[in-house]
Every structure is written in C-alpha cells, then in structure tokens.
C-alpha positions as CSV (number, residue, x, y, z in Angstrom):
1,X,12.5,-35.0,11.1
2,X,13.6,-31.5,10.3
3,X,11.0,-28.9,10.3
4,X,10.2,-27.2,7.1
5,X,12.3,-24.0,6.3
6,X,10.1,-20.7,5.9
7,X,9.2,-20.3,2.5
8,X,11.8,-17.4,0.9
9,X,8.7,-16.0,-1.1
10,X,6.9,-15.3,1.9
11,X,9.6,-12.6,2.7
12,X,7.3,-9.0,2.9
13,X,8.1,-7.0,0.2
14,X,8.9,-3.0,1.3
15,X,6.4,-0.7,-0.1
16,X,7.0,1.3,-3.1
17,X,8.1,5.3,-2.1
18,X,5.7,7.5,-3.4
19,X,6.1,8.8,-6.7
20,X,5.8,12.1,-5.2
21,X,8.7,11.9,-3.0
22,X,11.7,13.0,-4.2
23,X,14.5,10.9,-2.8
24,X,17.5,12.4,-4.3
25,X,16.4,16.1,-3.1
26,X,15.1,15.0,0.6
27,X,11.6,16.6,-0.6
28,X,8.2,15.5,-1.8
29,X,4.9,17.0,-3.1
30,X,2.7,14.6,-1.7
31,X,-0.5,15.0,-0.4
32,X,-1.4,14.3,3.4
33,X,-3.3,11.2,2.5
34,X,-0.2,10.3,0.4
35,X,1.9,10.6,3.1
36,X,-0.4,8.9,5.7
37,X,-1.4,5.7,3.4
38,X,2.9,5.1,2.7
39,X,3.7,5.6,6.3
40,X,1.0,3.1,7.3
41,X,2.2,1.1,4.6
42,X,5.6,1.0,6.1
43,X,3.6,0.1,9.9
44,X,2.4,-3.0,8.3
45,X,5.6,-3.6,6.6
46,X,7.7,-3.5,9.9
47,X,4.9,-6.0,11.8
48,X,5.3,-8.3,8.9
49,X,9.0,-8.4,9.1
50,X,9.2,-9.4,12.6
51,X,6.7,-11.8,12.3
52,X,9.0,-13.0,9.3
53,X,12.2,-13.1,11.7
54,X,10.0,-14.7,14.5
55,X,9.5,-17.3,12.2
56,X,12.8,-17.7,11.0
57,X,14.0,-17.8,14.5
58,X,12.0,-20.6,15.5
59,X,13.1,-22.2,12.1
60,X,16.6,-22.0,13.6
61,X,15.6,-23.2,17.1
62,X,13.9,-25.9,15.5
63,X,16.8,-27.1,13.9
64,X,19.2,-27.1,16.2
65,X,17.1,-29.2,18.5
66,X,16.6,-31.9,15.5
67,X,20.5,-31.6,15.1
68,X,20.9,-32.5,18.9
69,X,18.2,-35.5,18.8
70,X,20.2,-36.6,15.7
71,X,23.4,-36.5,17.9
72,X,21.9,-38.0,20.6
73,X,21.1,-41.0,18.2
74,X,23.9,-41.7,16.0
75,X,26.0,-41.9,19.6
76,X,23.5,-44.6,20.6
77,X,24.1,-46.4,18.0
78,X,28.0,-46.2,18.0
79,X,27.7,-47.2,21.2
80,X,25.7,-50.3,19.9
81,X,28.1,-51.2,17.9
82,X,31.6,-51.2,20.1
C-alpha cells in the first residue's frame, strides 16, 4: 500500500514581518527585542521548513519504492498469464 502523502496544511507558515519594518525603504524602527523575536521566529521557520522538506523527500522515496514493487508484481502476473 502506498504511503500517505504529507498534509499540505502542515506546511509551515512564514512569520509576518514586524510592523516596525519598512520593506520598501529597507529601514526599521524596531526595538532590539522586536528584532530578536523576529529573528527567532525566522530561525524556527527555517527548521520547520527543513523538517517539512525531509518529510516530502521521505514520501517521494516511499512512493518510488511502492512503484518498484507494483511494477515487479505486475510483471510477475504477466509471466503467469503467458
């Protein structure tokens, strides 16, 4: 049986840029605490993304193995028909 694909809704959500950041002007009025908190959220997000990517890779690997086994079974059945 094929493995269950990772849930799309489990994909991590990128943290919102703090309100004190002006992305257009590339400036900010954030306190050190706000910058630190945002950087911490980004670090956590990167870890979550890496974990999610690994889950996707595992799923692809399991799906490829399932395909190989399915083809082997089908070829075996074909040999018995001939």
